[in-house]
N, C-alpha and C positions, 0 to 999 in steps of 0.2 A: 499342358508339365506336369502337368501331377500323374498320367498315368506312365510318361519315362520316365520323373527325375532327371532329369539330363538335360543341366540347360541350354548346351552344343547343341540341342533337337532343339530346342523355340528358336534359338536362331537362326537358325537352316529354314528353317517355318517360315519365322515370320521373308525371311529372304523369300523366299519358295512365293510367296504370298502376293508380295509387292515387285522381287525385280520383272519377273512375268509380262506384269503390267508397266512398267515402263519400258522393256523392249515390243509387247503391242501393240501401244499407245496411236502410232500412225495405222499404221494395218484399224484397227478395229473403227478410230474416229473415220478413215473414207469408209469403210466398210458401210460405215453406220450415216454419214453422208448421203450413201450412195442409194441404204433400201430402201422397196416402195413403200412397207406400213411400217415403219417408222416404231411405231406403242407395241407395232406385237415383240420385232426383235430389240426396245428395251427389256421389255418384262418379258421375253426370256431368256436374254445376259441375264435379271433381274433371278428368277429364278435357279438359271444352271447358277450362280452365286453364290445361292445358299444353298443348295443343295451341293454343292462342292463342300462348306464351310462345315453344315452338318454332317458332310460326310470319316474327313478330318479329325473333327471332335467325336466321333463315336472309331477310330482306324486307330486310331492314336495311342502306342501302348500296348496293338493288340495285334496290328498288322506289321509291316516290315518299314522297316524307317525310306526307304527309295518309295515303294512305293504311293505310304501317304507324304511325303517329296512333292510327288510326283498328281497325284489329285492336289494339291493342295495351286505349284503353278498351273496346273490348271482352267484355277474356280481366279489364282487371281491374272490371269489374259481377258479381263473381267470387269477388274477396275476401274481402269478410265471411264471406259461407261457406267460406275457404279457415282462416279464423284464430276466431273467436263461432261459427258453427256447426256448428264438430267439436264441439265441446264438448259439444255438446248432447246427442250422437250416445249416445254409453257409455252414454247411461238408455235407449235402445231395444232394441241390442242384450246387455244385460250382466243376472243377474239382479244381483238389489240386494243380496247379501252383499258382488259385484266392483268397488262401483259406485264405494265407499271409495279401491283401491291403481285404480283406470281415474282417475278426479279427484285423486289425486295425483300418478299417471308422466304427467296433463296434465297438470299445473301444473310439475312439474320441466325435460317439454321444453320449455316455453313458454321456461322461467328460463331456461335452458342455451342455447337458441338466442340467446337475445336477449345471453348473454356470451360460448359461444363463435364462437358463429356470424361475428362478422367478421374474429375475428383465420382462418379457419381458407385462410382462400385466399389468403393473404399465402407461402404458400415458395414458391406457383407461378409467382406474377409473376418476369416476367427480371431487369426493375434491382432495387436492395436497396429497401430501403421504408423512411421517418423510423418511430422509432415517435409511436403517435401520444396526440394529451396526454389529461391525464386524463380529461375532461371526455366522452371518445370510448366510455369505457366504459362508463360511465352509462348505465344504461334507458332506452329512449328514453320517451316519452307509454301510445304504445299497448303494447309493453309490461307499461312502470309497474300499465297498466292489467284487465290482465292477468294477470298475476302475483299483484294481491292483487282478484279481482275473484271470488264466489262461489262460482260456476260450477254453482248447483244452480237 
């Protein structure tokens, strides 16, 4: 948003990243369940998503808004594999004796990101930031689902 100075573009960019993930979730989940090389598939999706986010960061303010939003939408289609999709991978990678610990670590990391992820960038800001209202610290619905789902 710093490159464009338009809040409407920032809102559209967030929507372009999130809405395709909601729409593509059933398709990407079915594909992830059927693909033979799951680690390669998930790794490729991570690389594609990261590359898409880097491209959005470089293009914002330099390319036209529809181009930036299209790149963000393409990257956003991989979002379901970065959240719930990665939770299914330990079952393929680890022996049964290590699964309980892996799923517990996954749950802790999801909860920790939901709680501590918001205030971490604050010290790097140039101007003082007012304290967030108390509702800001409550887990959002996706994080609440992530922290209470059975993972198996």
